[in-house]
C-alpha positions as CSV (number, residue, x, y, z in Angstrom):
1,M,76.2,10.8,22.8
2,T,73.9,8.4,21.6
3,F,70.7,9.2,19.7
4,K,67.6,7.4,18.8
5,L,66.2,8.6,15.7
6,R,62.8,7.7,14.4
7,I,62.9,7.5,10.5
8,W,60.0,7.3,7.8
9,R,61.1,4.0,5.7
10,Q,58.9,3.8,2.5
11,P,60.8,1.6,-0.6
12,D,58.5,3.2,-3.1
13,A,55.0,5.1,-3.6
14,K,53.1,2.0,-4.1
15,T,54.5,0.2,-0.8
16,P,53.0,1.4,2.6
17,G,55.7,2.8,4.7
18,K,56.5,2.9,8.6
19,L,58.5,4.5,11.0
20,V,61.9,2.8,12.0
21,D,64.1,3.4,15.1
22,Y,67.7,3.3,14.8
23,D,70.4,4.1,17.7
24,V,73.5,5.9,16.5
25,R,76.3,5.9,18.9
26,D,79.3,7.9,19.8
27,I,77.8,11.3,18.4
28,S,80.0,14.3,19.2
29,P,78.4,17.4,20.4
30,S,79.8,19.3,17.3
31,T,78.1,16.7,14.5
32,S,75.4,18.2,12.7
33,F,72.4,16.2,12.1
34,L,73.0,15.8,8.4
35,E,76.5,14.4,9.3
36,M,74.8,12.2,11.8
37,L,72.5,10.7,9.0
38,D,75.5,10.0,6.9
39,I,77.3,8.2,10.2
40,L,74.0,6.2,10.3
41,N,73.9,5.3,6.2
42,E,77.5,4.1,6.7
43,T,76.6,1.9,9.6
44,L,73.5,0.6,7.4
45,V,75.8,0.2,4.4
46,K,78.3,-1.7,6.1
47,D,75.5,-4.2,7.9
48,G,74.3,-5.0,4.4
49,K,70.9,-2.8,4.7
50,E,69.5,-0.3,2.7
51,P,70.7,3.5,3.7
52,I,68.4,6.1,3.7
53,A,67.6,8.1,0.5
54,F,66.7,11.8,0.5
55,D,64.4,13.4,-2.3
56,R,65.2,16.9,-3.5
57,I,62.9,18.8,-0.7
58,A,64.5,16.9,2.0
59,A,67.9,17.3,1.0
60,K,67.3,21.1,1.1
61,V,65.9,20.8,4.6
62,F,68.9,18.5,5.6
63,A,71.0,21.1,4.3
64,A,69.6,23.9,6.3
65,L,69.8,21.7,9.4
66,A,73.5,21.0,8.5
67,R,74.5,24.4,10.2
68,L,72.6,23.3,13.5
69,R,74.9,21.4,15.9
70,L,73.6,19.2,18.4
71,T,73.7,19.4,22.2
72,A,72.2,17.5,24.7
73,S,69.3,20.2,25.0
74,H,68.1,19.7,21.3
75,T,65.6,17.7,20.1
76,V,65.3,18.0,15.9
77,P,61.9,17.1,14.7
78,I,62.2,17.2,10.6
79,I,59.7,16.0,7.7
80,L,61.5,12.5,7.6
81,A,63.6,12.2,10.7
82,R,63.3,12.8,14.4
83,C,65.6,12.5,17.4
84,V,63.2,10.6,19.9
85,S,65.9,10.2,22.7
86,F,69.6,10.6,23.4
87,T,71.9,9.5,26.1
């Protein structure tokens, strides 16, 4: 499956942030949301881009979501990232 994730990106507290869309391809239905974010980070690093960073609160949210398995019927909104579409 291919997911379009909309993720809040903000370099620091003084710089305005914005939502950025990322396509994450070839995701298995058994992949957790946290694993999908790891796959996205690997792609970003490979492409020379800044990976997605998580603070402690967000990490706890993602850890809780790690148990959730994505299927074609899920749209998973969370604090910092949201699946806006999948194919």
